[in-house]
VEXNUDREN-670662 format. One record per atom (N, C-alpha, C, O): x, y, z. Coordinates in steps of 0.02 Angstrom, whole numbers, plus 50000, padded with zeros to 5 digits. Layout:
// residues N
XYZ
...
// end
This chain:
// residues 532
477465384050068
478105381550046
478005376749990
477535372749991
478435376949939
478355372849881
478665366049893
479235365649917
478305360749878
478555353949888
479075352449832
479025354949776
479575348349852
480075346449803
479775342749745
480035343249689
479255339149755
478955334949703
478335338549669
477995335649627
478225344649688
477675348349656
477205350849712
477345349949771
476655354049692
476205357049740
475815351549774
475745346049747
475555353049833
475145348449870
474465347649840
474075343349860
474315351849792
473645351649759
473655347149698
473205347249657
474175343149692
474195338349635
474265341749569
473955339649520
474675346949566
474815349849500
474385355749482
474475358549428
473885357949529
473445363649513
473865369849516
474365370049553
473665375049476
474015381449477
473895385049542
473335384949567
474425388249569
474345392349628
473915398549613
473975401449559
473515400349657
473085405949645
473285411449694
473395410149753
473335417849666
473525423449707
472915426149746
472375423249745
473025431549777
472475434449818
471885436349776
471335436449803
471965437949711
471385439949668
471065434149636
470585434849597
471325428149651
471035422049620
471305420649553
471075415949521
471815424549529
472105423449464
472645418249466
473005417649516
472705414649413
473235409649413
473915412949409
474025417749372
474385410249450
475045412849451
475435410649391
475395404849370
475815415549361
476205413849301
476955414949315
477335416649270
477155414049382
477865414849399
478285409849359
478065404349344
478905412149343
479375407749308
479535401449348
479615395949321
479585402449414
479745396649456
479205391349451
479345385449441
478575393549457
478035388849457
477955385849387
477735380149380
478135389749334
478055387049266
478565381749252
478475377749206
479125381649291
479655376549278
479615370749326
480055366549325
479105370449367
479045364849415
478915358349377
478485358149333
479285352949393
479175346549359
478485343749375
478235344349431
478195340749325
477555337549337
477545331049298
477425330849238
477675325349337
477705318649307
477065314749328
476765315749381
476905310449283
476295306549297
476395302149357
475905300249388
477015300449374
477115295949430
477235299549496
477415296249545
477145306349498
477285309949562
476845308049616
477045308449675
476245305949601
475755304449654
475455297749643
475325295749586
475345293949698
475045287549694
474445287549742
474515287849803
473855287349709
473265287249750
473185293249794
472895292849848
473455299049771
473355305149809
473875306249863
473825311049900
474395301849869
474905302549919
475535305549888
475645305449828
475955308149935
476585311149912
477045305649885
476945299749901
477545307449845
478025302749818
478455299749875
478605303049925
478625293849866
479035290449918
479625286949882
479785288349824
479965281949921
480575278849893
480405274349834
480865272149800
479775272849821
479605268549765
479445272749702
479335269949648
479425279349710
479235283749654
479815284049604
480385285149623
479665283249540
480175283549488
480455290549482
480075295349474
481105291249485
481425297849482
481525300249411
481465306249396
481675295249366
481795297049296
481195295349254
480845290449266
481085299349205
480505297649161
480635291449120
481215290149103
480125287649103
480235281749061
480525283448992
480395288748963
480955278448967
481265279748902
480755279548848
480325275148846
480795284248806
480335284848749
480705284048682
480445285648629
481375281348688
481765280848625
481685273948592
481975272748539
481285269448622
481185262848591
481675257548614
481595251748595
482175259348654
482665254348679
482525252048749
482215255648788
482765246048766
482655243048832
483225245348878
483755247648856
483075244648943
483585245948992
484125240348988
483955234548975
484785241848997
485295236748994
485195231049044
485405225349032
484875232649103
484775227549153
484115223449142
483945219149182
483775224949088
483155221349073
483335213949057
483795212749017
482995209149086
483165201849073
483085199949000
483365194948977
482705204048963
482605202548891
483265203748851
483335201248795
483735207548881
484375208848848
484825203048863
485165202948915
484845197948820
485215191948836
485475188848770
485135189048719
486065185948773
486325182348714
485925176148697
485995173448642
485505173748744
485095168048730
484575169248675
484285164548648
484465175648660
484005177348608
484235174448540
483825173448495
484875173248533
485155170648470
485135162948470
485355159848519
484895159948418
484835152748415
485545149348418
485635143948445
486035152748388
486705149748388
486995149148457
487335144248471
486845154048501
487075153848571
486715148348609
487025144548647
486045147848598
485675142648630
485925135548609
485985130948650
486055135048546
486295128548519
486975126548551
487095120648566
487385131448560
488045130048592
487955127748662
488315123248684
487495130548699
487365128548767
487085121448771
487275117548814
486615119848727
486345113048725
486885108048707
486895102548733
487335110148661
487895105648642
488355104548701
488585098948711
488475109748740
488905108948800
488615104148847
488975100148877
487955104348856
487605099748901
487695092448876
487825087948916
487615091548812
487685084948780
488405082248793
488505076448810
488895086748783
489595085048790
489745082948865
490115078248879
489455086548909
489605084848981
489285078149000
489565074449041
488715076548971
488395070048983
488835064448955
488955059348988
489065065348894
489535060348863
490155059448905
490365053848920
490445065048926
491075064848966
490955061549033
491385057849057
490365062849064
490235059749127
490165052149121
490415048449163
489815049849070
489755042749060
490425039449046
490555033949071
490855042749008
491525040148996
491935040049062
492315035349074
491855045149103
492175045749167
491995039949213
492425037049246
491325038349214
491095032949255
491405026249229
491595022049270
491445025249166
491715019349137
492445018449154
492675012949168
492815023949152
493525023749171
493605022349244
494075018849263
493165025049288
493185023849358
493085016349372
493445013449413
492615013249338
492455006349350
493045002049324
493204996949354
493345004149269
493905000049240
494525000049285
494964995849275
494575004449333
495105004249381
495074997849424
495584995149447
494454995549435
494334989649476
494174983449436
494394977949454
493804984349383
493634978749339
493714980949267
493354985449245
494164978149229
494314980249162
493774977749114
493704971749105
493384982349083
492904980049032
493254977148972
493844978848962
492944973048932
493234970148873
493484975748825
493134980748815
494074974848798
494394979348749
494564986248779
494744990848742
494514986948845
494684993448875
495274993148921
495404998048957
495654987548922
496244987148965
496774991748942
496944991848883
497054995548988
497634999848974
498254996949004
498264995349063
498774996248963
499394993148986
499784998049031
500284996049063
499565004049035
499835008649084
499375008649147
498985004049158
499435013849186
499045013749249
498315015349237
497885013049275
498155019049185
497465021249171
497255027749209
496715030549200
497725030049252
497565036049291
497605042449248
497265047349262
498005042249197
498035048249151
497375049049113
497125054549105
497085043349091
496445043449057
495925046949103
495565051449082
495915044749162
495435047149213
495545054749226
495065058549234
496175056849228
496315063749240
496095068349183
495825073749194
496215066149122
496005070149063
495255070849060
494995076149045
494895065349075
494165065549074
493905069949129
493415073549118
494215069749188
493995074049244
494105081249225
493685085549239
494675082749192
494815089449169
494315091849118
494135097749117
494095087349075
493605089049024
492945090849055
492615095749035
492735086849106
492095088349140
492155095049176
491675098949173
492705096549209
492805102849243
492765108549193
492445113649206
493095107849135
493055113049083
492335114449063
492125120149059
491965109249049
491265110149027
490815112949082
490375117049068
490935110849143
490525113749198
490645121149204
490165124849212
491265123349200
491415130449205
491065134049148
490755139249158
491135131149088
490825134549030
490065135349038
489785140349017
489735130249066
489015130549075
488805135349132
488345139449124
489165134849190
488985139049245
489065146449231
488665150549253
489595148149193
489715155149179
489645156749105
490025160549075
489135153449078
489025153949003
488895160948981
489175163048930
488475164849017
488285171648994
488735177149021
488595183149014
489285175049052
489755180149079
490465179049048
490935177549084
490525179948984
491175179248954
491655184648975
491455190348988
492295182948979
492795187849000
493435186248965
493555180648943
493855191348960
494505190648929
494975185848966
495305181648934
495015186249031
495435181349068
495235174249055
495655169949044
494565172849055
494325166249042
494535163648974
494745157848966
494475168048925
494655166248856
495385164648851
495575159648819
495815168648882
496535167648879
496745161148915
497145157248889
496465160048975
496625153949014
496395147748980
496735142748979
495775148148950
495545142248914
495955140748853
496045134948834
496205145948822
496645145048764
497305141848785
497575137548750
497555143848843
498185140748868
498085133348884
498495129148866
497525131848918
497365124748933
497305120648871
497565115048869
496975123148820
496905119348756
497585118548722
497705113448690
498025123448728
498695122748699
499105117348731
499435113548697
499075116948800
499435111848834
499155105048821
499525100248816
498495104448815
498185098048799
498385095648730
498475089648720
498445100248684
498695098348617
499395095848619
499565090948585
499825099048660
500515096648672
500505089548701
500875085148679
500065088348751
500025081748780
499825076648728
500105071148727
499355078248687
499155073748634
499705072148588
499775066448567
500115077048569
500685075948525
501195071648557
501475067348524
501335072548623
501825068648659
501625061348662
502035056948651
500985060048678
500735053148684
500785049648618
500985043748615
500595053148563
500595050148497
501315049148472
501455044448435
501765053648492
502445053548464
502915048548498
503365045748467
502805047448565
503265042948602
502955035748600
502415034548627
503315031148567
503025024248558
502815021048625
502275018348630
503235021548676
503085018048739
502465021048771
502045017348797
502395027648771
501795030748798
501165028948758
500625028048786
501255028548693
500675026848651
500445019748666
499845018348666
500935015248680
500755008248697
500415007948766
499905004648775
500705011448814
500415011048882
499735014348887
499305011748922
499635019948854
498995023248858
498455019648818
497865019448836
498675016748760
498205013148719
497665017748688
497695023848694
497165014648657
496665018748623
496225022648674
495955027848658
496165019848734
495785023448784
496115029948805
495785035148808
496755029748819
497105035848839
497145040848782
497045046848793
497275038448720
497295042848664
496645046248651
496615052248637
496095042448656
495425045248644
495285050548699
494995055748685
495475049048761
495345053748816
495695060248807
495395065448818
496335060248788
496705066448783
496475070348719
496445076548720
496315066848666
496055070348607
495385073748623
495265079548604
494955070148659
494305072948678
494395079048723
494055084148715
494855078548770
494995084248813
495235090448774
495025096048788
495675089248728
495935094848686
495375097948643
495325104048636
494965093748614
494425096448570
493915100248612
493675105548592
493755097548669
493265101148712
493565108048734
493205113048738
494215108148750
494505114548770
494485119648712
494355125548723
494615117348651
494565121848594
493845123948583
493705129748569
493385119248590
492665120948586
492475126348635
492085130848619
492735125848696
492565130848745
492835137848728
492525142948742
493425137848697
493705144348673
493235147448621
493075153348624
493005143348574
492525145848524
491885147948554
491605153048536
491625143948603
490985145648637
491035152448671
490585156648666
491605153448705
491675159848741
491675165848694
491375170948709
491985165148637
491995170548587
491305171548557
491085177248547
490955166248542
490275166948513
489785170148561
489385174448541
489815168248626
489385171248674
489535178648684
489075182648690
490185180448685
490385187448691
490115191448631
489885197148639
490145188548572
489885191948512
489145192448515
488865197648498
488795187248536
488055187448543
487845192448596
487335195848587
488185193048648
488015197748701
488075204948674
487645209248685
488605206048637
488715212748608
488155214448558
487875219948558
487995209548515
487505210848463
486805212448494
486455216948472
486615208548546
485965209548577
485945216248614
485435219748614
486505217948646
486495224448682
486445230448635
486115235348650
486785229948579
486725235348529
486035235448497
485765240748481
485745229748489
485085229548454
484535231948502
484075235548482
484575229948568
484025231248614
484125237548657
483635240448680
484755239548669
484875245148712
485195251148675
485255256648703
485395250048613
485695255448575
486435256148582
486745260048546
486755252248628
487475252548637
487715246248672
487325242648702
488375245048666
488675239348700
488775241048773
489035246448790
488565236648817
488645237748890
489345236148910
489575230548899
489705240748940
490385239948962
490465238649037
490965235949061
489935240549073
489975239749145
489715232849164
489365229649125
489895230449225
489675224049251
489355225249319
489525229949355
488865220849335
488595221349401
489055217649451
489515214149432
488915218749515
489335215349565
489285207849559
489775204249569
488685205449542
488605198149534
489045195649476
489365190449481
489055199349421
489475197349362
490215197549381
490595193249360
490415202449418
491135202849437
491315196949482
491865194249476
490885195049526
490995189149568
491065182849527
491485178549540
490605182449475
490615176749430
491285176349393
491605171149390
491495181949365
492105182449328
492725180449373
493175176949351
492705182949435
493265181549482
493285173949498
493815170849497
492695171249513
492665164049529
492895159649469
493285154949478
492665161149411
492845157449351
493575157949337
493895153049317
493865164049347
494595165049335
495005161049383
495495157949364
494815161049446
495195157349497
495175149949480
495695146649483
494595147249463
494535140249445
494965138449385
495315133349384
494935142749335
495335141549276
496085142149288
496475138749254
496285146249333
497005146649351
497225139849381
497755137249364
496795137149426
496965130549456
497005125449402
497485121549401
496515125349355
496515120549302
497115121449256
497365116449229
497325127249246
497915128649204
498565125749236
498995123049202
498605126549303
499175123549340
499155116049334
499675112949324
498555113249340
498485105849337
498705103449269
499075098549266
498505106549214
498665104149147
499415105149134
499705101249097
499715110249163
500445111149157
500815105449191
501305102749165
500585103649250
500885097949287
500805091349248
501265087249245
500225090549217
500115084349175
500625084149120
500935078949108
500715089749086
501205090149032
501915088849054
502285085249021
502105091749112
502785090549138
502875083249156
503405080449143
502365080149185
502425072949202
502465068749141
502845063849141
502105070349087
502165066749025
502865067348995
503125062548967
503155073249001
503835074148977
504335069749017
504795066948988
504225069249081
504635065149125
504545057649105
505035053949102
503925055749093
503805048749071
504135047349004
504375041848992
504145052348959
504485051448896
505225050348906
505535046248872
505495054148953
506215053248969
506325046248997
506805042848976
505915043949043
505975037149073
505905031649024
506205026349033
505515032848969
505395027648920
506025025948879
506055020748847
506525030548880
507145029248844
507615024448882
508125022348855
507435022648943
507855017948982
507705010848959
507155008248971
508185007748927
508095001048900
508074995748956
508454996149004
507624990848949
507604985449002
508204980848996
508444979748940
508454978049051
509014973649048
508844966849016
509284963248991
508204965149016
507964958848988
507524959948926
507624964348885
507014955648923
506554955948865
505844955948891
505704952748941
505394959648856
504694959648875
504364954248831
504474953948771
503954950048866
503594944648832
502854945748841
502624947648895
502444944548785
501734945148791
501474939148829
501684933448818
501004940548874
500684935148913
499904936548916
499654941848895
499564931548942
498834932148953
498484934048887
498114939048884
498594930048836
498244931648773
498494938048742
498104941548710
499124939648750
499414945648721
499104952048747
499104957148712
498844951848808
498524957848836
499054962748863
498964968748860
499594960048889
500104964548918
500784960848914
500814955048896
501324964348931
501994961548926
502314961048996
502234965449038
502684955649006
503034954649070
503784954949055
504024951949007
504154958649096
504864959249086
505234953449123
505134952349182
505654949849086
506024944249111
506764944749090
506914945749031
507214944049138
507944944449122
508314938349152
508164936249208
508764935749117
509164929949140
509904931449127
510084935149082
510334928349170
511044929549164
511414923049183
511234919849233
511894921149146
512294915349162
512254909949107
511934910849054
512584904449122
512614898749076
511944895249073
511694892849123
511654894949014
511004892049007
510974884449015
510444881449028
511554881349007
511584874149015
511644871749087
511574865849102
511774876749132
511844875249202
511184874349236
510714878149223
511124869449279
510514868349315
510654866949389
511174864049403
510244868849436
509614872249423
509724879949415
510244882649433
509194883249388
509234890549381
508884893649442
508354891449465
509194898849467
508914902649524
508374907349494
508534911249449
507764907149519
507234911549494
507064916349552
506844914349605
507164922549539
507114927749592
506414931349588
506204933949536
506084931349644
505434934649650
505504940649698
505704939749756
505354946649674
505444952549715
504954953049772
504454949449774
505094957549817
504654958649876
504164964149863
503774963849816
504174969149905
503714974849898
503904979349841
503484982949814
504554979349823
504814983649769
505114979449714
505214973449722
505274982549656
505574978949601
506244975449623
506604977849667
506364969849590
506994966049607
507624970249598
508094969849637
507614974549544
508194978349527
508424982949583
509014984649588
507944985149625
508104989749679
508164986349745
508304989649795
508064979749749
508064976449813
508664971749816
509224974049827
508554965149807
509104960449819
509444958149756
509764952849757
509394962049700
509764960249640
510514960249654
510874955849630
510754965149692
511474965949703
511764959749735
512284957349712
511454956949788
511754951149822
511664944749780
512084940249784
511134944449740
511074938849694
511624938849641
511914933649624
511764945149616
512284945749568
512974944149599
513404941049566
513084946249661
513694944649696
513794937049704
514334934349696
513224933749720
513244926249726
513424923249659
513784918249656
513184926249605
513354923849538
514094925049524
514444920549499
514344930949539
515034932449525
515514928349570
516084926749551
515274926649630
515674922449676
515674915049658
516024911149690
515284913149609
515234906049590
514754902049632
514714895949624
514374905449677
513894901449717
513344898749674
513114893149684
513134902849624
512634900349577
512904901649505
513314906049495
512654897749457
512884898349389
512414902149343
512604904649290
511784902549364
511294905949318
510704908149362
510504904649409
510434914049346
509844916349381
509414920449334
509654923649287
508764920249348
508274924149312
507854928249360
507734926049417
507644933949340
507174937949380
506684941349336
506804942149276
506124943349364
505604946649324
505284952049364
505344952249426
504934956549329
504544961749362
503814959849363
503534958349310
503504959849419
502784958249423
502404963749383
502654969249374
501804962149360
501424967149322
501374973949358
501164974249416
501554979349323
501534986049349
502174988349381
502244994349396
502664983849394
503294985449424
503834985549371
503794981849322
504334989849380
504904990149335
504694991249263
504344996049246
504914986749220
504764987349147
504144983349125
503984983249066
503804980249171
503194976449152
502594981049148
502544986149182
502124978849104
501484982549098
501024980749155
501114975749190
500524985149163
499994983449211
499544978349181
499424978449121
499284973649224
498834968549201
498114970949207
497984975849243
497634967749172
496934969549181
496704968149253
496984963949288
496204971749273
495914970949340
495284966549337
494914966749288
495154962549390
495604961449449
496174956749431
496164953149381
496694957049475
497274953049460
497554950149525
497724953849571
497594943549529
497824940249590
498514937649583
498804937849529
498794935049638
499464932149639
499494926149594
499984925049559
498934922149594
498924916149550
498954918049476
499264914549436
498654923549457
498674925849387
499394927849370
499644926349316
499734931149416
500424932849405
500864926849398
501304926749355
500754921749440
501124915549432
501024912349366
501494909549338
500404912449341
500274909749274
500624913749220
500904910849174
500614920449226
500964924649179
501714923449178
502034923749125
502004922249238
502724920649242
502884914249206
503364913849168
502474909149218
502584902749185
502564903349109
502944900149073
502104907649085
502034908849015
502644912548984
502884910948930
502874917549023
503464921349001
504074916748999
504464917048952
504154912549049
504744907949050
504714903248991
505224901848960
504114900748974
504034896348915
504204899848852
504544896948809
503974906148843
504134909848783
504864911348777
505144911848722
505194911948837
505924913648835
506344907248825
506954907648815
506024901448828
506384895348820
506744893048884
507194888848882
506544895848940
506854893949005
506484887849034
505874887349032
506884883249059
506594876749085
506814875149155
507344877449178
506414871249190
506554869049257
507164864549255
507354862349200
507494863049312
507264864649380
507434871349402
507894874549377
507034873849452
507134880649481
507274880449555
507004876249591
507704884949577
507764886549647
507434893449656
507704898549634
506874893449687
506484899949690
506674903649753
506654900949808
506854910049742
507054914449796
506534920249800
506384923449750
506274921449860
505774926949865
505824930249933
506114927549980
505554936349936
505574940349998
504904944050007
504574945949958
504714945150068
504134949150085
503504946150052
503394940050055
503094950250022
502474948149993
502624943749932
502184940149909
503234944049904
503404939649848
503394932349867
503334928049823
503444930749931
503374923849952
502714920549934
502684914649919
502174924649935
501524922349916
501524920249842
501264915049824
501824924449800
501844923149727
502274916849714
502084912449675
502854916549748
503314910849734
503024904249757
503134899049726
502644904349813
502374897949837
501834895549791
501764889549780
501434900149763
500904898149715
501244895349651
501044890249624
501754898749627
502124896549569
502434889749580
502424885549535
502704888549638
503014882249653
502524876449655
502644871049631
501944877849686
501434872749692
501144870849624
500894865249617
501184875349572
500914873949507
501434870949461
501294869549403
502054869949487
502574866849448
502884860949486
503484860949500
502484855949502
502734850349541
503274846649504
503224845549443
503784844949539
504344841449507
504864846149475
505424844149458
504664852449467
505114857149433
505474861849482
505854866149461
505354860849548
505634865349598
506184861549635
506044856549668
506794863949630
507354860749665
507454863349734
507764859949775
507184869149748
507234871949815
506864878449821
506684881549771
506744880549883
506354886349897
506694890349953
506794887750008
506874896749940
507194900949992
506724906550007
506604910849964
506434906550069
505954911650089
506294916550135
506524914650189
506344922950115
506704927950153
506194932650186
505924937050154
506074931550251
505624935550288
504964936750250
504744942450243
504654931350226
504074931950180
503424932550220
503374930550278
502924935350186
502274936350217
501904929850220
501904925950173
501574928550278
501164922650289
500454923850261
500214929550263
500124918850238
499464919650208
498974922250260
498494925750242
499074920650324
498604923150376
498694930650389
498294933650425
499204933750361
499344940750370
499164944950308
499304950950305
498844941650259
498674945350200
498204951150213
498174955850174
497814950750267
497354956050284
497714962650296
497404967950291
498374962350310
498734968550322
498834972650257
498874978850259
498864969350202
498904973150139
498224973550103
498184976150048
497714970950134
497064970750103
496554975450138
495954975050122
496774979750184
496294983950220
495974989050175
496304991650130
495344990550185
494984995650143
495325002450148
495365006050099
495565004150208
495895010550215
496505011250170
496595016350138
496915006050168
497485005950126
497295006350052
497615009850012
496755002750036
496535002849966
496315009949945
496475012249890
495945013349989
495695020049973
496305024849965
496305029049920
496795024150008
497385028750003
497745027349936
497965032049903
497815021049917
498155019449854
497765022149797
498055024749749
497085021449798
496685024149745
496745031949739
496795034749684
496745035249798
496805042449797
497475044649772
497535049449734
498005041049792
498695042449768
498715041649691
499025045549655
498365036149668
498355035049595
498015040549557
498235042349503
497465043249586
497085048349550
497515054749541
497485057949489
497915056449592
498335062449587
499015061149560
499405065849550
499195054849547
499875053249525
500035056449456
500625057949444
499545057549411
499735060849347
499995068049355
500335070749311
499825071049413
500105077949425
500855077649433
501205082449416
501105072049460
501825070849466
502205075949507
502805076849496
501875079149554
502205084149593
502815081449633
503325084949640
502775075149658
503325072349695
503875070149647
504465071149662
503695067349591
504205064949543
504555071149512
505165071149502
504175076449497
504495082349469
504955085749520
505505087949503
504715086149584
505135088949634
505775084949644
506325087749653
505705078449642
506295074149648
506775075149591
507385075249601
506525075749530
506955076549474
507305083649472
507865084349449
506945088549496
507215095549493
507665096849552
508215099549544
507445095149612
507805097349672
508245091749704
508705093349740
508105085549690
508465080149722
508895076049673
509255071449694
508865077749610
509295074449560
509085066949547
509505062749530
508445065549555
508215058649541
508275057149466
508105061249423
508525051149451
508645049049381
508095044549354
507615042849389
508175042649290
507715038149258
507705031549298
507175028549308
508295029249319
508335022849356
507935023449421
507575018749439
507985028949455
507605029949517
506865029449506
506505026349545
506625032349451
505885032549438
505635026049409
505055024349422
506015022349371
505795016249338
505785010449389
505285006949395
506335009349425
506375003549471
506695005349539
506735001049583
506915011649546
507285013249607
506885016349663
506295014649673
507185021049700
506885023749759
506275028049748
505895029349795
506165030349686
505585034549672
505055030549634
504555033449613
505155024049622
504685020249582
503975019949613
503475019649578
503955020149680
503295019749714
502865025749700
502265025549715
503125030949671
502745037049657
502405036649590
501975040849575
502575031749549
502295031249482
501585028149480
501395024349525
501225029849430
500525027349427
500485019749415
500045016449441
500965017049376
500975009649366
501075005849431
500735000849444
501545008249469
501705004949534
501085005349579
500895000349609
500795011049584
500205012049628
499645007749607
499315004649649
499505007249539
498975002949515
499104995649531
498644991949548
499734993549527
499884986549544
499744985149618
499484979849635
499934989949662
499814989049732
499054989249746
498804985749790
498704993249710
497954993549720
497664986949699
497254984149736
497864984249642
497614977649621
497764972349672
497334968249688
498394972549700
498584967749752
498144968449814
497954963449844
497964974649832
497554975949889
496864973349882
496584970549929
496574974249823
495864972749809
495714965249818
495174963449841
496174960949801
496034953749801
496474949849850
496464943649851
496874953349891
497334949849935
497014945149985
497264939649998
496454947450011
496104943450063
495544939150034
495144936350072
495504938549967
494984934649938
495304929749886
495474924049903
495384932049824
495634927449772
496354925249789
496504919249786
496784929749806
497494927849821
497514923149883
497884918149881
497144924449935
497164920149994
496924913049977
497214908150000
496394912649936
496154905749917
496684902249877
496784896149884
497024905949834
497534902749791
498114900249832
498364894749819
498344904149882
498924902049922
498724896549971
499154892549989
498094896349993
497864890950036
497854884249995
498014878850021
497654884849933
497664878849891
498394876749877
498554870749874
498844881749870
499544880249859
499824876549920
500224871949913
499624878549979
499894875250041
499704867850042
500104863550060
499104866550022
498894859150020
499344855449974
499554849849990
499504858249917
499944854749869
500654854349893
501004849449882
500864859849928
501564859949954
501674854250005
502204851050005
501174853150047
501254847950098
501364841050068
501664836650100
501124839950007
501204833549974
501874832749940
502064827149921
502224838349932
502864838249900
503444837049952
503354837650013
504014835449925
504594834549970
505114839849954
505724838649958
504874845849935
505334850949912
505764853649969
505504855550021
506414853749960
506864856650012
506794864250016
506754867549964
506774866850073
506684874250078
507034876850142
507174873150189
507174883450139
507514886950195
507094893150210
506844896550166
507034894550274
506694900850294
507234905050331
507574902950377
507274911250306
507734916150338
507304921950361
506964925150321
507334923550426
506874928850455
507294934650481
507874933950500
506964940550481
507314946650510
507224946550584
506674945950611
507794947050619
507804947450692
507424953350716
507054952850765
507494959050682
507134964950704
506394964150699
506034966050746
506144961450644
505444960450636
505154955350684
504604956250710
505504950050697
505314944950743
505234947750814
504734946250848
505714951650836
505654954650902
505124960050907
504814960950959
505014963550853
504524968950854
503804966550850
503354969750878
503684961050817
502994958850804
502954951350821
503224947250785
502624949750876
502564942850900
502154938650849
502314932750838
501664941550820
501244937950772
501674936050711
501614930550683
502104940650690
502564939350634
503004933550652
503114929050612
503264933450712
503714928050734
503334921250734
503604916150713
502704921450757
502294915150757
502194912550688
502234906550676
502064917250642
501914915150572
502564913050536
502544908750492
503134916050553
503764913550523
503904906450544
504164902350506
503734905150605
503844898150631
503374893250594
503564887550580
502744895650577
502294891250544
502524890050472
502384884750443
502864894750442
503134893850373
503644888150373
503744885150321
503954886550428
504454881050428
504114874350418
504454869350409
503464874150418
503094867650412
502784866850343
502344862550335
502984870650294
502684870250227
502754863150198
502284860350171
503364860350204
503464853350183
503874849950240
504044853050290
504004843850230
504364840150283
505114839950265
505484835550289
505344844550225
506044844650206
506334851350219
506624854350174
506254854050281
506564860250301
507314859250310
507514855050349
507724863150274
508454862850281
508714867350338
509184865450372
508394873150347
508634877650400
508124883250410
507754885250365
508114885650473
507764891850489
508234896550524
508434895250581
508424901950490
508904906650518
508554913150536
508174915850496
508684915450596
508434922150618
509054926550623
509474925650668
509124931350578
509704935750578
509564941650624
509154945950609
509924941650680
509744946150736
509694953350717
509174956450731
510184956250687
510204963550675
509944965350605
510004971150584
509664960650569
509444961950502
508734964850501
508304962650540
508604969750456
507934972450447
507514967650405
507714962050392
506934969950384
506514966150339
506874963850277
506804958150255
507264968250248
507684966850190
508364964150219
508844967850229
508354957650233
508904954650270
509584955750241
510064956350279
509644956250175
510294957050140
510604964050154
511164965250132
510264968450187
510534975050199
511114974850248
511494979650253
511194969450284
511754968750331
512234963350305
512044958950267
512864963950327
513384959050303
513194952050330
513254947050293
512974951650390
512784945150415
512214942050377
512194936050366
511744946150356
511184943850318
511384941350251
511144936150229
511824945050216
512064942950150
512454936250155
512384931750113
512844935650208
513244929650217
512784923450226
512894918250195
512264924250269
511814918750280
511424916950216
511344911050200
511184922050182
510794920750121
511194917150069
510954912450038
511824919550057
512234916350006
512394909150024
512394904749981
512524908050087
512674901350110
512084896650100
512164890950077
511484898850117
510884894650111
510694893550037
510474888250017
510794898849998
510644898049926
511104893149894
510894889049853
511744893349912
512234888649883
512054881549901
512134877049860
511804880349964
511604873749985
511004871149944
510994865349925
510514875349932
509924873249893
510134871849822
509894866849793
510574875949791
510794874749722
511164867949716
511054864049669
511584866749763
511984860549763
511604854449787
511854848849782
511024855549812
510614849949836
510844847249903
510764841249916
511124851449945
511364848950010
510914850950065
511044849250123
// end
């Protein structure tokens, strides 16, 4: 029987009965390859089925068939590695500046957009390097879309004055770098595709159109990642458009440069400037405009007070973010500077609520003789600062800040809930903004260290003063939290001139939300203003 791979005699001619060599057509057509036998054994699964190519070309799967053979392709890869090192160093610098602002790198905005653009740049470069030799049409199209949106972002930041001021040179440089790197990746993808085609035609005789399973997996993975990045950059652009819209909302007061002209503080005053004392309003956890501005204004309209001023702490409302780290004492100093620039003078009746009580007490202690009265509305005690200084809260604030440029909550509010510019700047959606989150993060970082030391020093100074003051507490908070009740009682001992301590039974933390609360507050405020 004839073997499929040839005769068992290793290619010798079959001999007939007479000993003559057989010249049958079948035998004459039997294949005879040099690789049919190995060491005298029959062919097995390792035996080559096809003859080696003798046309001078390499197999398409040969590792030598690579775009890396071209110096231009190798140069682009080395350049990508250099770009990613530069971007990573810039990313680390921006990360550090969130907690400690390096000289000349303070951003009057949140700084989270800078970080987002740099992170996007690193992601773009990583994808380009990991899938460098597997160019594909979807990747080229998606990278082109990303670069187009980044160019739009760059134009928006440069064209809108308020955004240009808030982002500063750091934000502008970050978005320009992101756009240039995205365009560079588009060019790199095209050059690698061209190099791959050139080398295949030169070494294999034709362009390879098929892909291996590994290459298809690489293309799929890269495409999925790029789709996610495209969605991210679209959200960034949409959030920038929303910020541009919000920037058109004019502040009710004036922004004043403070702290060596590093940032601006928003201050607004209303009423007869010749009337004294002036009520100085310090907000609580949220901007004044969204909290107790209404009842202060009602007190003004009712004739209880003749003049009042209020301001936005750094990062809230229309005020810029301050450099990091930033303590309550630094804010008190900035407020004093803004008042001086505005030409506002003591005496003051200082009104504060919640965490704002910490700021107002420090401000009062640094202006001895200039404080006519102090109204503390369910304010935070210095011994409870640890509640806003926990590491867990700080991490959550940082994480929220990092994803805040995506603006998914603000965009959803604007599209589906009808949120307005007022809501986003100082209203119910203000907490979703990057500036607000950065301000709360700064507050968290130093609350139990710098700020606590400052307020403890303030208490020593307060005890030496004879400043009249009133404490108004939330009945709900007092009943809910015994420690809060104990500390509210301790606040009544700030000076020896306590006029009243009122616990409004049905009032929440924001005491003015109830009619009884507003009535008590207006009554006590009038007494402090009139010096009774």
